[in-house]
C-alpha positions as CSV (number, residue, x, y, z in Angstrom):
1,M,-44.9,-19.5,20.4
2,H,-45.5,-16.2,22.3
3,L,-44.9,-18.1,25.6
4,S,-41.7,-19.5,24.3
5,S,-40.4,-16.0,23.3
6,A,-41.4,-14.7,26.7
7,E,-39.6,-17.5,28.4
8,R,-36.4,-16.7,26.5
9,A,-36.8,-13.0,27.3
10,F,-37.2,-13.6,31.0
11,S,-34.2,-16.0,30.9
12,L,-32.1,-13.2,29.5
13,L,-33.2,-10.8,32.2
14,D,-32.3,-13.3,34.9
15,E,-28.7,-13.6,33.6
16,V,-26.1,-12.4,36.1
17,P,-24.0,-9.6,34.5
18,D,-20.3,-10.3,33.9
19,V,-19.4,-7.0,35.6
20,V,-21.2,-5.2,38.4
21,E,-21.0,-1.5,39.0
22,R,-19.8,-0.5,42.4
23,Q,-21.9,1.6,44.7
24,Q,-21.0,5.3,44.5
25,A,-19.0,4.7,41.4
26,R,-17.5,7.9,40.0
27,S,-18.8,9.7,36.9
28,L,-16.6,10.3,33.9
29,E,-17.4,13.0,31.4
30,H,-14.4,13.0,29.0
31,A,-11.2,11.0,29.5
32,S,-7.8,12.2,28.5
33,G,-7.0,8.7,27.2
34,A,-4.1,7.4,29.4
35,V,-4.4,3.6,29.6
36,T,-2.5,1.2,31.9
37,F,-2.6,-2.6,32.2
38,D,-1.0,-3.5,35.5
39,D,-0.1,-7.2,35.7
40,V,-3.4,-8.2,34.2
41,S,-4.4,-11.9,33.9
42,F,-7.7,-13.1,32.7
43,A,-9.5,-16.5,32.1
44,Y,-12.9,-17.1,30.6
45,R,-12.9,-20.5,32.4
46,E,-11.1,-21.4,35.6
47,N,-7.5,-22.6,35.2
48,R,-7.6,-21.8,31.4
49,P,-5.9,-18.3,31.3
50,V,-6.2,-16.3,28.1
51,L,-4.0,-13.4,29.3
52,R,-1.1,-13.7,31.7
53,N,0.7,-10.9,33.6
54,V,0.1,-8.3,30.9
55,S,1.6,-4.8,31.7
56,F,2.0,-1.8,29.5
57,E,1.3,2.0,29.6
58,V,-0.1,4.2,26.9
59,D,0.0,8.0,27.0
60,P,-3.0,10.1,25.8
61,G,-3.1,10.4,22.0
62,T,-0.9,7.4,21.3
63,R,-1.6,5.1,18.4
64,V,-1.0,1.5,19.4
65,G,-0.8,-1.2,16.7
66,I,-1.8,-4.6,18.1
67,S,-0.6,-7.7,16.3
68,G,-0.5,-11.4,17.1
69,T,-1.7,-14.8,15.9
70,T,-5.4,-15.7,16.1
71,G,-6.3,-16.6,19.6
72,A,-3.3,-14.8,21.2
73,G,-5.6,-12.5,23.3
74,K,-5.7,-9.3,21.2
75,S,-9.5,-8.9,21.3
76,T,-9.7,-10.0,24.9
77,L,-7.4,-7.1,25.8
78,M,-9.9,-4.6,24.3
79,S,-12.8,-6.4,26.0
80,L,-11.2,-5.8,29.3
81,L,-10.5,-2.1,28.4
82,I,-14.2,-1.6,27.6
83,R,-15.0,-3.5,30.7
84,F,-17.1,-6.2,29.1
85,Y,-15.2,-8.4,31.5
86,A,-13.1,-7.8,34.7
87,P,-9.5,-9.0,35.1
88,T,-9.0,-12.3,37.0
89,S,-6.1,-10.5,38.6
90,G,-4.3,-7.2,38.2
91,R,-5.8,-3.8,37.2
92,V,-6.8,-1.9,34.1
93,L,-6.7,1.9,34.6
94,L,-8.0,4.9,32.6
95,D,-6.4,8.2,33.5
96,G,-4.9,6.6,36.6
97,V,-8.2,5.3,37.9
98,D,-9.2,1.6,38.1
99,L,-12.0,0.9,35.6
100,R,-14.0,-0.7,38.4
101,D,-14.3,2.7,40.1
102,Y,-16.1,4.3,37.1
103,R,-19.8,4.2,36.2
104,I,-20.0,1.6,33.5
105,A,-22.2,3.7,31.2
106,D,-19.8,6.7,31.5
107,L,-16.8,4.5,30.9
108,R,-18.1,2.9,27.7
109,D,-19.1,6.2,26.4
110,Q,-15.4,7.1,26.2
111,F,-14.9,4.5,23.4
112,A,-15.7,4.5,19.6
113,I,-15.3,1.1,18.0
114,V,-15.0,0.0,14.4
115,L,-15.2,-3.7,13.8
116,Q,-14.3,-5.9,10.8
117,E,-18.0,-6.3,10.2
118,P,-19.7,-3.1,11.4
119,V,-23.1,-3.3,13.0
120,L,-25.8,-1.4,11.0
121,F,-29.5,-1.3,11.7
122,S,-32.3,-1.8,9.1
123,T,-33.1,1.9,8.9
124,S,-31.8,4.9,7.0
125,I,-28.2,5.9,6.6
126,A,-28.8,9.1,8.5
127,E,-30.3,7.3,11.4
128,N,-27.4,4.8,11.4
129,I,-24.9,7.6,11.7
130,A,-26.9,9.6,14.2
131,Y,-27.1,6.5,16.4
132,A,-23.7,7.6,17.9
133,R,-25.3,10.8,19.2
134,P,-29.1,11.0,19.3
135,G,-30.3,14.5,18.6
136,A,-27.5,15.4,16.3
137,S,-28.5,17.8,13.6
138,E,-28.7,17.0,9.9
139,E,-25.7,19.3,9.3
140,E,-23.6,17.4,11.9
141,V,-24.5,14.0,10.3
142,V,-23.4,15.3,6.9
143,E,-20.2,16.7,8.3
144,A,-19.4,13.4,9.9
145,A,-20.1,11.5,6.6
146,K,-17.8,13.9,4.8
147,A,-15.0,13.3,7.3
148,A,-15.4,9.6,6.8
149,N,-15.2,9.8,3.0
150,A,-18.8,8.6,2.8
151,H,-20.7,11.6,1.6
152,E,-20.1,11.1,-2.1
153,F,-21.4,7.6,-2.3
154,I,-24.4,8.5,0.0
155,I,-25.6,11.3,-2.2
156,S,-25.3,9.1,-5.3
157,L,-28.0,6.7,-3.8
158,P,-31.6,7.1,-4.9
159,H,-32.7,8.6,-1.6
160,G,-29.4,9.9,-0.3
161,Y,-29.2,10.0,3.5
162,E,-32.7,8.6,3.7
163,N,-31.7,5.5,1.8
164,L,-32.5,2.3,3.8
165,V,-29.4,0.1,4.3
166,G,-31.4,-3.1,4.5
167,E,-30.9,-5.9,7.0
168,R,-27.5,-5.5,8.6
169,G,-26.5,-3.2,5.8
170,A,-27.2,-5.8,3.0
171,S,-27.8,-3.1,0.4
172,L,-24.3,-1.6,0.8
173,S,-20.8,-2.9,0.0
174,G,-18.4,-3.8,2.7
175,G,-16.4,-0.5,2.2
176,E,-19.6,1.6,2.3
177,R,-20.7,-0.1,5.6
178,Q,-17.3,0.6,7.1
179,R,-17.4,4.3,6.1
180,I,-20.8,4.7,7.7
181,A,-19.3,3.1,10.9
182,L,-16.5,5.6,10.7
183,A,-18.9,8.5,10.2
184,R,-20.7,7.3,13.4
185,D,-17.4,7.5,15.3
186,F,-16.7,11.0,13.9
187,L,-20.1,12.1,15.2
188,K,-19.5,10.6,18.6
189,G,-16.2,12.2,19.2
190,A,-15.0,9.7,21.8
191,P,-11.4,10.2,23.2
192,I,-10.4,6.5,22.7
193,L,-10.8,4.5,19.4
194,I,-10.7,0.7,19.0
195,L,-10.3,-0.4,15.4
196,D,-10.5,-4.1,15.1
197,E,-9.4,-5.3,11.6
198,P,-11.1,-2.3,10.0
199,T,-9.8,-2.9,6.4
200,S,-9.5,-6.7,6.2
201,S,-12.7,-7.1,4.1
202,V,-12.2,-4.4,1.5
203,D,-10.3,-4.0,-1.7
204,M,-7.1,-1.9,-2.0
205,E,-8.8,1.1,-3.5
206,T,-11.5,1.2,-0.8
207,E,-8.9,0.6,1.9
208,A,-7.0,3.7,0.8
209,A,-10.2,5.8,1.3
210,I,-10.9,4.2,4.7
211,M,-7.3,4.7,5.8
212,E,-7.4,8.4,4.9
213,A,-10.6,8.8,6.9
214,M,-9.1,6.8,9.9
215,E,-6.1,9.1,9.8
216,R,-8.3,12.1,10.5
217,L,-10.3,10.2,13.1
218,M,-7.2,9.2,15.0
219,R,-5.9,12.7,15.4
220,G,-5.6,13.7,19.1
221,R,-7.2,10.4,20.2
222,T,-5.7,7.4,22.0
223,T,-6.1,4.6,19.4
224,F,-5.8,0.8,19.4
225,I,-5.6,-0.8,16.0
226,I,-5.8,-4.6,15.7
227,A,-4.7,-5.8,12.3
228,H,-2.9,-8.7,10.6
229,R,-1.9,-6.4,7.6
230,L,1.3,-4.7,8.8
231,G,0.6,-1.9,6.4
232,T,-2.5,-1.0,8.5
233,L,-0.2,-0.5,11.5
234,A,2.5,1.5,9.6
235,K,1.5,4.9,11.1
236,C,1.2,3.7,14.7
237,D,3.4,5.3,17.3
238,T,4.1,2.0,19.0
239,R,3.5,-1.7,18.6
240,L,2.0,-4.2,21.0
241,E,2.6,-7.8,20.0
242,V,0.7,-10.5,21.9
243,E,1.8,-14.1,21.9
244,G,0.2,-16.8,23.9
245,G,-1.6,-14.3,26.2
246,R,1.5,-12.4,27.0
247,V,3.0,-9.2,25.8
248,A,5.9,-10.3,23.6
249,R,6.8,-6.8,22.4
250,F,5.9,-3.2,23.3
251,G,7.4,-0.4,21.4
252,Q,10.7,-1.6,20.0
253,Q,11.7,-3.7,23.0
254,R,11.3,-7.5,23.3
255,I,9.4,-8.0,26.5
256,I,9.4,-11.8,26.9
257,G,10.4,-14.9,25.0
258,A,13.9,-15.7,26.1
259,G,12.7,-17.6,29.1
260,A,9.5,-19.5,29.7
261,G,7.3,-17.9,32.4
262,G,9.0,-14.5,32.2
263,N,7.3,-11.7,34.1
264,A,6.0,-9.1,31.7
265,A,5.7,-6.3,34.3
266,E,9.3,-6.7,35.5
267,S,10.6,-6.9,31.9
268,L,8.7,-3.8,30.9
269,R,10.2,-2.0,33.9
270,R,13.7,-3.1,32.8
271,S,13.1,-2.1,29.2
272,K,12.2,1.5,30.3
273,Q,15.5,1.7,32.1
274,T,17.5,0.5,29.1
275,P,19.4,3.4,27.4
């Protein structure tokens, strides 16, 4: 049994990474949050593109609501932005620099992410929040929890911040897990947020508390919100609609759709020139 486990471990270590850091890659301390997709295409498998000629620009501090049908390529866009994968063609830029020129660890440290099902560890609530910034003080953890509307339910638990969350947060409700994930992001203070269906698994009352906390979290940060509920995207500055791996709409302009095989980059350029 132990040999079998070791074999799996060594097999994992032998895996070739999907992205490789360039020699003499540049460091990045704190991004301003300007994001550009420049004629980006991507395929997980050869000749089966998921994204085609995607182009758009986002200024620092902009809230972008991303919508589209399941499988349209919304999450793939964010995976390229975090550099879990590299584009098949085209470029993704942060603050005008190709992501491939940054140190990978520095780049990924610029992002805070809240998923539909947040990842919690089988330890205390305090340790789960502090995971975002090891060495954070108790006061900083509490302040982050208050900002995320999590403090009240935490102190009502038998052991407060030392309460164990159980395996994958099993002892907490979906809304409580989500607010702990938000507290983690408040503590991290990253300049770019990615919120992937953050309220799809909670009731309306809990959603209101989460949305209030997210409103505070988004202030001054570039934010990408993926959601099917249009109400979740109501306070976004602009909309990015993805259809069949292409940008169908950015802002209030229709980018493609009138003709098959339209070029998104050229259409985006024309839309900017439209009075």
